[in-house]
C-alpha positions in Angstrom: 141.4 98.5 19.4 144.7 96.6 19.2 146.8 95.3 22.1 149.2 98.2 21.4 146.5 100.8 21.6 145.1 99.3 24.9 148.7 99.3 26.2 149.3 103.0 25.4 145.9 104.0 26.8 146.6 102.1 30.0 150.0 103.7 30.2 148.4 107.2 29.9 145.9 106.4 32.7 148.7 105.1 34.8 150.6 108.4 34.4 147.5 110.2 35.5 147.1 108.1 38.6 143.9 106.5 37.4 145.0 103.0 38.2 141.6 101.3 38.0 141.2 102.5 34.4 144.8 101.6 33.6 144.1 98.1 34.9 141.0 97.7 32.8 142.8 98.7 29.6 145.9 96.5 30.2 143.6 93.6 30.9 142.1 94.0 27.4 145.6 94.2 25.9 146.6 91.0 27.6 143.5 89.2 26.2 144.8 90.1 22.8 148.5 89.4 23.5 148.9 87.3 26.7 152.7 86.8 26.2 153.5 90.5 26.1 156.1 91.1 28.9 155.6 94.9 28.7 151.8 94.4 29.2 152.5 92.0 32.1 154.8 94.5 33.8 152.3 97.4 33.4 149.5 95.2 34.8 151.9 94.3 37.7 152.5 98.0 38.3 148.8 98.7 38.4 148.2 95.9 40.9 151.1 97.2 43.1 149.5 100.7 43.1 146.2 99.2 44.0 147.7 97.2 46.8 147.4 93.7 45.3 151.0 92.7 45.8 150.5 88.9 45.2 148.9 89.6 41.8 151.7 92.1 41.0 154.3 89.4 42.0 152.7 86.9 39.6 152.9 89.3 36.7 156.4 90.4 37.3 157.5 86.7 37.6 155.8 85.9 34.3 157.6 88.9 32.7 160.9 87.6 34.1 160.3 84.2 32.5 159.6 85.8 29.1 162.6 88.3 29.3 165.1 87.0 31.8 167.7 89.5 30.7 165.6 92.6 31.5 167.1 93.9 34.8 164.1 96.3 35.5 161.8 93.3 35.7 163.9 92.0 38.6 163.9 95.4 40.2 160.1 95.5 40.1 159.7 92.0 41.5 162.3 92.7 44.2 160.3 95.7 45.4 157.2 93.6 45.6 159.0 90.9 47.5 160.0 93.5 50.0 156.4 94.8 50.3 155.4 91.3 51.1 158.2 91.1 53.8 160.0 88.4 51.7 163.3 90.3 52.0 165.7 87.5 51.1 163.9 86.9 47.8 163.9 90.6 47.2 167.6 90.8 47.9 168.3 88.0 45.4 166.4 89.9 42.7 168.5 93.1 43.3 171.7 91.1 43.2 170.5 89.6 39.8 170.0 93.2 38.6 173.5 94.1 39.5 174.9 91.0 37.8 173.1 92.2 34.6 173.9 95.9 35.1 176.6 96.8 37.6 175.8 100.5 37.3 172.1 100.2 38.2 171.4 102.9 40.8 168.0 101.5 41.8 169.4 98.1 42.6 172.1 99.5 44.9 169.6 101.7 46.6 167.0 98.9 47.1 169.7 96.4 48.1 170.8 98.8 50.8 167.2 99.2 52.1 166.7 95.4 52.2 170.0 94.9 54.1 168.7 97.4 56.7 165.4 95.6 56.9 167.4 92.4 57.5 169.3 94.1 60.3 172.5 94.0 58.3 173.1 97.7 58.9 176.8 98.0 58.4 176.5 96.2 55.0 173.7 98.5 54.0 175.9 101.5 54.4 178.2 100.2 51.7 175.4 100.0 49.2 173.9 103.4 50.1 177.4 104.8 49.3 177.4 103.0 45.9 174.0 104.5 45.2 175.2 107.9 46.1 178.2 107.6 43.9 175.9 106.8 40.9 173.4 109.6 41.7 174.9 112.1 44.1 172.0 114.6 43.7 169.3 112.1 44.8 168.2 112.8 48.4 166.9 109.3 49.3 170.2 107.4 49.8 171.5 110.2 52.1 168.2 110.1 54.0 168.1 106.4 54.7 171.9 106.2 55.2 171.4 108.8 57.9 168.6 106.7 59.4 170.9 103.7 59.6 173.6 105.7 61.2 171.1 107.1 63.7 170.1 103.5 64.6 173.7 102.6 65.0 174.2 105.4 67.4 176.6 107.3 65.1 174.8 110.7 65.6 177.2 113.1 64.1 177.6 111.1 60.9 173.8 110.7 60.7 173.4 114.4 61.0 175.7 115.0 58.1 173.8 112.7 55.9 170.4 114.1 56.8 171.6 117.6 56.2 172.7 116.5 52.7 169.3 114.9 52.1 167.5 118.2 53.1 169.9 120.3 51.0 168.8 118.2 47.9 165.1 118.1 48.8 163.5 120.3 51.4 160.1 118.9 50.7 160.7 115.4 52.0 158.8 115.1 55.3 160.7 112.0 56.3 164.0 113.8 56.3 162.7 116.4 58.8 161.1 113.6 60.9 164.2 111.6 61.1 166.4 114.6 61.8 163.9 115.7 64.5 164.4 112.3 66.1 168.1 112.7 66.0 168.0 116.2 67.6 165.7 114.7 70.3 168.3 112.0 71.1 171.0 114.7 71.2 168.7 116.6 73.7 168.6 119.6 71.3 164.8 119.9 71.9 164.2 123.2 70.2 165.9 122.1 67.0 164.0 118.8 67.2 160.6 120.6 67.6 161.4 122.8 64.6 162.1 119.8 62.4 159.0 117.9 63.6 156.8 120.9 63.0 158.3 121.2 59.5 157.6 117.5 58.9 154.0 118.0 60.1 153.5 121.0 57.7 154.5 118.7 54.8 152.5 115.7 56.0 150.4 115.8 59.1 149.7 112.0 58.9 153.2 110.7 59.7 153.0 107.8 62.0 155.6 108.8 64.6 154.9 112.5 64.6 152.7 112.8 67.7 154.9 110.4 69.7 158.1 112.3 69.0 156.6 115.7 69.5 155.3 114.4 72.8 158.8 113.2 73.7 160.3 116.6 72.8 157.8 118.4 74.9 158.7 116.1 77.8 162.3 117.1 77.3 161.2 120.8 77.4 159.1 120.1 80.6 156.0 121.3 78.8 153.8 118.5 80.2 150.5 119.9 78.9 151.7 120.0 75.4 153.2 116.6 75.8 149.9 115.2 77.1 148.0 116.6 74.1 150.4 114.9 71.7 150.3 111.6 73.5 146.5 111.7 73.7 146.6 111.8 69.9 149.2 109.0 69.8 147.1 106.8 72.0 144.0 107.5 69.9 145.7 106.4 66.7 148.0 103.7 68.2 146.0 102.3 71.1 147.7 99.0 70.9 151.3 100.3 71.3 152.9 100.2 74.7 155.1 103.2 73.8 152.0 105.5 73.4 150.9 104.8 77.0 154.4 105.0 78.4 154.8 108.5 77.0 151.4 109.6 78.2 152.1 108.2 81.7 155.2 110.4 81.9 153.3 113.5 80.9 150.6 112.7 83.4 153.2 112.3 86.1 154.7 115.6 85.2 151.2 117.1 85.8 151.0 115.4 89.2 148.1 113.2 88.0 149.7 110.2 89.6 146.9 107.7 89.7 146.1 108.3 86.0 149.8 107.8 85.2 149.8 104.5 87.0 146.8 103.3 84.9 148.8 104.1 81.8 151.9 102.3 83.0 149.7 99.3 83.8 148.3 99.4 80.3 151.7 99.7 78.7 153.0 96.6 80.6 149.8 94.7 79.7 150.5 95.4 76.0 154.2 94.6 76.2 155.4 92.9 79.3 159.0 92.9 78.1 160.0 96.6 78.4 162.4 97.1 81.3 161.8 100.9 81.3 158.1 100.4 81.9 158.8 98.5 85.1 161.4 101.1 86.1 159.0 104.0 85.6 156.1 102.2 87.3 158.4 101.3 90.2 159.4 105.0 90.5 155.8 106.0 90.7 154.8 103.4 93.2 157.8 104.5 95.3 156.5 108.1 95.2 153.1 106.8 96.2 154.8 105.0 99.2 153.8 101.6 97.9 157.3 100.3 98.5 156.8 96.5 98.2 155.1 96.9 94.8 157.8 99.3 93.7 160.5 96.7 94.7 158.7 94.0 92.6 158.9 96.3 89.6 162.6 97.1 90.0 163.3 93.4 90.4 161.3 92.7 87.2 163.2 95.4 85.3 166.5 93.7 86.4 165.2 90.3 85.3 164.6 91.7 81.9 167.8 93.7 81.7 170.5 92.2 83.9 172.8 95.2 84.0 170.1 97.9 84.3 172.0 100.5 86.4 169.0 102.8 87.0 167.0 99.8 88.3 169.7 98.9 90.8 169.9 102.4 92.0 166.1 102.8 92.4 166.0 99.4 94.0 168.5 100.7 96.6 166.2 103.7 97.3 163.1 101.6 97.9 165.0 99.0 100.0 166.2 101.8 102.2 162.6 103.0 102.5 161.6 99.5 103.6 164.4 99.7 106.2 166.3 96.9 104.5 169.5 98.8 104.6 172.1 96.1 104.0 170.2 95.1 100.9 170.0 98.7 99.9 173.8 98.9 100.2 174.2 95.9 97.9 172.0 97.6 95.3 174.0 100.8 95.5 177.2 98.8 95.1 175.9 97.2 92.0 174.7 100.5 90.6 178.1 102.0 91.1 179.8 98.9 89.6 177.8 99.5 86.5 178.3 103.3 86.5 181.0 104.5 88.9 180.2 108.2 87.9 176.6 108.1 89.3 176.7 110.9 91.9 173.4 110.1 93.4 174.4 106.5 94.0 177.7 107.7 95.4 176.0 110.1 97.9 173.3 107.6 99.0 175.9 104.9 99.5 178.2 107.2 101.5 175.3 108.3 103.7 174.2 104.7 104.2 177.7 103.5 105.1 177.8 106.3 107.7 174.4 105.3 109.0 175.5 101.6 109.3 178.7 102.6 111.0 180.7 101.3 108.0 182.6 104.5 107.0 185.3 103.8 104.4 
């Protein structure tokens, strides 16, 4: 067979998803024609599908040297750079594509994704918009623009983009997953659950699925269902603090307090820098009347997050329980300085002032 015949046979196997056979044939083609940029690119694509990103990078780089004006070679290499977490190099390749072809949809889309990965979210929105202008019927830029807006706290705008993504493709599980997360943040729990269940029907192996379903069930006060989801989450992600934090809250809701405490301890062991973990564990210790330990946890939460209003309020509660009333008053004052609308802090402070004979 000729190099061309091996190439076309490899291409057919690639289309069929038979990547091992595609690789075998393109290797033969390259033995016969080692300077074929098309063969190098096809082999790079095979390596990428098989998870050998370094080998794919080598092939795409070789192809770029042979044909430095072919923008798609830079797109391919840029994608692999990103898969290797070499985002700056990927960004440079996508910018090269746009210098060669200012109307290249893929380069705008991937550049936007890389900017998001580099935490340059506002910039990423500009390039998602450019991708949308070039291909307004493609669901992906709407989807990931919506995700960026969600992470920026711009919920209504995020919802508009996610709705547009789903209008264009109602079979993309990520769109329902991300919109489900958005509805959860908006405390629209029934809508969130519907979207998460749709995402699960499309792909039951999504990483965040059990966790967010658990969070939604917590919002609905369905602690048994939440516990079932978090048990799954812990099983698959036993090294993530968030899995144990969620399960601890479900266990607390079921009045299984000692088990909840074990999970809070585990979460803090896995990640000792989460203020909410100390806040929640302090709350639970206060409920168990272990006041000194509770105070230590609220102090740790404040050390990690200086203006943590909930921690100051809860610190005031536990100091009162320890009969350290002047210190409790200081904590309530700080809580109200951070959030003057906190009615519980207002009430507790007023009662404490009266108790101390310090009525205002």
